[in-house]
N, C-alpha and C positions, 0 to 999 in steps of 0.2 A: 575359618576366621579365628584369629587369636582372641585371648581373653580380654585384653584392653579395649579393642574396638567393640566387642560384644557388650561390655559394661557401659561404655560411653553411649552406645546406641540405646541400651536399655534405659539409662538415666534420661536421655533425651525424650524417649517415648513417654516415660512416666511423668515428666515435667511439662512437656509441650502439648501433648494430646489433650489432657483436661483443659488446658488454657485455650486451645483452639476451639474445643467444644463449647466452653463457657462464652468465649468471645463471639462465636457464630450465633449462639442463642441470644446474647445481648444485642448484637447487631440487628438481628431479625426483629426482636421485640421493639427496639428503638425505631427501626424503620416503620414498623406498623403504627407505632404511637405517633410519629411525625406525620405519616400519611393521614391518619385519622384526624389529627389536630389541624392539618392544612385543609383537609376537606371541610371540616366544620367551620373553619375561618372563611373559606370561600363562599359556602352556603350562607353564612351569617352576613357576609358583605353584600351578597345579592339581595338578601331580605332588607338590609339597611338601605341600600341604594334605591330599591323599589319604593320603600317608605319615603325617602327623601324626594324621589321623583313625584310621587303623589302629593306630598306636602307642598312642593314647589308649584305644582299646577293649581292646587286648591288655594294657596296664598295668592297666586296671580288672579284667580277668579274673584277672590274677595276684593282685591285692589280694583279690578275692573268694575265690580258692582258699586264700590264706594264712589268711583268716578261717575258712574251713571246716575247715582242718587244725589249728586250735587244739586243744590237748589236751582242753579241756572238751567240745567237740563230738564228738571221737573216742571219749572215754572215758565221758562222763556223759550224753550227750543221749539215749541209748536209754532210760535210766531216767526222764528227763524225759517222754518219750513215754508210758512206762508209767504214770507218775503222772497224765498228762492223760487217758489211756484209762480209768483207774480212778476218775476224778472226784475225786481227792484235793484237799483244801483248800489244800495248799501249792503247787499249780500256779501260781496267780496270782503268788505271791511269787517263784517261780523265773523266771517270765516277766519280771518287773520287774528281777530281777538280770541276766538275759541282756541286756536292753536297756541297762541302766545300765553293766554291766561290759564288754560286748563290742561292742554295736552303736553306741552313742552316741560312744564314742571313735573308732570306725572312721569314722562320719559326719563327725566333726570334722576328719579328715585331708583331706576334700574329695573331690569326684568323684561321690558318691552322694547322692540325696535321701531314699531309704528303703531299709531292709534288713528282710527278712522270711524266715521259715522256713515251708516247706510240708510237710505230712504226705505221705509218698510214695504211700500207697495211694489217696488221693482228692483231693490238692491243697488240703486245708484249710490256711488260714493260721493257724499256731499262735502265732507271736510276730512282732510287727512294731513298728517305730519309729513307725508311724502306727496308733494303737489302733483307728481306724475300719475298718481293713482286716482286723482279726482276726476269725476266724469265717467268712470268705468262702471259697468253693470256686473253685479255678482248675484243675480237673482237665483241662479241654480246651485250656488255654493251651499254645502251642507251646513257650514257654520252660520250662514245667513238664515237659512230656513229654521234651524234649531234655535238660533239666537233670538228669534222673535218670540219663542215660547219661554225659554229659561236660559240661565247661564250655561254655556256649552263649550267644551274643549274639543276641537277637532284634532285627530291624530296627525302625526307628522307626515307631510307630503312634500313632493318636489314641485316648486312653483316655476312654471315655464317662463312667466314674465319676469320674475326676479332671478331666475337661474340659480336657485339655492333651496335647501330644505326649509320649510316653514311649518309653524304650529300656531294656529289662530284660535283665540278665545273670543266669544261673543256673548253679549247679554242685552236684554231689552231695556230701552229707555222709556219709562212710563211717566205720565203726568200725575198730578195729585189725585185724579179720579181713577187712576189705574189704566188709562187708555194707552195703547202702544203708540209712541211718538216716533221712535227710530230704533236702530240697532247699533250699539256701540261695540266695536271689535278692536282687538289688539293682536299684533304679531309678536310672539315671544322671541326673546334673544336666545337662540339655541346654544350659543357659546357658553351661557350660564349652565345649561344642561350638561355640556361636556365637562365643565368644572366640577359639577356635582358628582359626576361619575368617577372623577379622578381624585377628588380631595379626600383627606382623611389623615388622622394622626397615626404615626408609626407605620406608614405605608411602606411595604417592601420595595426593593429597588426595581423589581420586574413585575410587580403587581399591576394589573391592568383591568379596568372595568369599562365596558362600552355597550351601546345598544345597536341592534341590528333589526331592520324591518323584515316584513314577510317576503320580500323579494331578494333577500340576502345582501342588501346594501347597508353599509354603516350609516347610522343615524347620528351618532356622536363621534367625535374624533378620538381614536384610540391613542394610547400613550406614546406609541412608537410610530405614529403616522400623522400626516398633515394634509388637509384637503381631501380626506377620505369620505366625509359625510355625503351620502347619497350620490357619490361618484365612483366609489370602489366597492366591488362585491367581495364577499368573504364566504368561502366554503370550507368549513372545518367540521370535524365530528361533533363538536359542541354546538355549533350553530345549526347543523342539520338535525341533531337530536331535539334541540329546542323548537325548531320549526315543525317538528312532528308532535308538538305539544307535550314534550317530556321535560322532566326536571331531574337533575342529578349531577354527578361529578365524573369526569373521565380523564384519561391520559391520552393526549394526542398532540399533533403539531398545530400551532396557531397560525394566524395570517402571515407571520414572518417565516414560517417553516421551522420554528423553534419548538422543541418538545416542552409541553407545559402540563400542569394540572389545572383543569378548568371546570368551573361550576356554571351550569346553564339553567335557564328558566324561561318559560313562555309567559308573557304578560297579556292575557286575552283582552283586557279592557283597553290597552294601548296598542295592541297588535304589534308587539315588539318582543324581541329576545333580549334578555339581559345576561351578559357573559362576564364572569370574573376569572382571571387566569393568573398564574404565577409560573415562572420558569422552573422546570424540574431541577435544574442545576442549583438554583437558589434554595428551593424547598429541601433538597437532599444534602445541602452543604454540611449541616451538622453530622449527618450519617457518614459522609466522606471523611470528615475530621475524625470521627470515632473509629472508622475503619483503619485509618493510618495510625491512630493511637494504639489500637489493638495489635496491629501488625508490628509496631515498634516495640511494644511490651513483649510480644511473642519472640521477636528477634533477640531482644536483650536477655530474655529468659533462656533462650536456646544457647546463646553464647556463654552465659554464666553457668548453665547446666553442663555444657560441653567441657568447659574448663574444670569445673568441680569434678566431673566424671573422669576426666583425664588424670587429674592428680590422685583421685581415689583409686582408679585402676592401676596407676603406676605404683601406688603404695602396696598394692596386692601382688602385682606381677613381678616387681623387682625381687622380693624375697623368693618367689617361686622360681624365677630364673637363676637365682643364687643356688637354690636347691638342685636344679637341673645340672648346673655346672659342677656342683660338688659331687653329684652321683656319677657324672661322666669321669671325673678325676679318680674317684674311688674305684669305678669300674675299670679304669685303666691300670689299677694295681697299686696306687698310692694310698695305702691304708693309714698313713700318718696324717692325711688331710682332714682338717676340722671344718665342718659345715656350720655348726651351731652358731646362733645369733642370740643377742640379749633380748630379742622381742618376746613379749609375754603372751602373744596371741597363739592361735593354733599352729601357724606356720613356724613360729619360734620353737614350740614344743616338738613339732615334727623334725626340725633341724637337729635339735639336741638328741632326739631319739635316734636319728640317723648316725650321730657321732657315737652313741653308746653301742649301736649295732656294729659300727666299724671297729670299735675297740674290741668287742667280743669276737668279731670275725678275725681280727689280727691275732688275738690270743689263740684262737682255735687253729689258725693257720700255722703259727709258730710251733704249736704242739704237734701238729700233723707233720711238719717238716722234720722235727727231731725224731719222731717215730719212724719216718721213712729212712732217715740217716742210720738209725740204729738197726733197722731191718736190713738195710743194704750192707752194713758192716758185718752183721751176723751171717748174712748170706755169703759174703766174701770169705769169712773165716771158715765157714762150713765147706765152701767150695774148694778151699785150699788144702783141706785135709786129704791124706792119701786114701 
């Protein structure tokens, strides 16, 4: 390999290799930092959504207790029950008044889809905002049995009669003497729960938080699905790990088959998994941009270094080539050829030294030729003598 390519390659190695090493180290450190930051964000989001879920349920309990503690229910509802038991004709009118004056305004405040009252001895629905539910018995329902004791929140189940997921709260209605009069129950609006899971400031484009029950079914609607709640099962590494009562973060494919970073946690009190995920493509977007930036800088540096090395090598090789050409001409017998240049570097000194050597060689050669001629003349004179 000639000198010019060697010098060019050497300059490229000196300039680009350190840049590649630094760039690779920067890329790896940045990737780790972004992964760590993303994981912490997802875990924090899970904790925040869990707290919001519990607060939503507790606030709904308080609202239901306030309704049960209204003076009408504490003072007059025992008489309403007596009227119903005696089969009085005014019972239907009283039902309508209860719904119009107490239940409907309560529903308008949001949070509940249905409010109803159950008879304490057998769970008969006496009054409901959904007339189709009146007259049904719920004596074996957990919320009824627990609601006779204290305010109770039943975990989300699928209602066969309503053909949708439901979560029901119940609380006792007691008179002024503390005697149990009835059980007040409310069916929560689970659409609000889906909103809680997805709301948040600065939410990333692909960030998704949802709840899954112990049977692998969606409980809330995921961001990229509709009509999934208790109708579509999900089997991902995050959900499976959460169902094994684990908490953590993983890299896996979500319910769409898209690679995500997901944080998962089991909520034992609610018997639910809470999952927060973000697409890996979005999470690693800054890393990809940095990667292209490093590659661009490396390419620009390589081009600039190659050009600088080329001109530098050319500045060295051209004088050397001039010396080679001069030595070839002098070697051919032309002792009058001058190689010397005005350059003040080592190559310039070498060229001028070569010219001095050529001059000395020419002088020596001329002297030698004269000596030969004289010798030949003497020999010819001597040989011509008798």
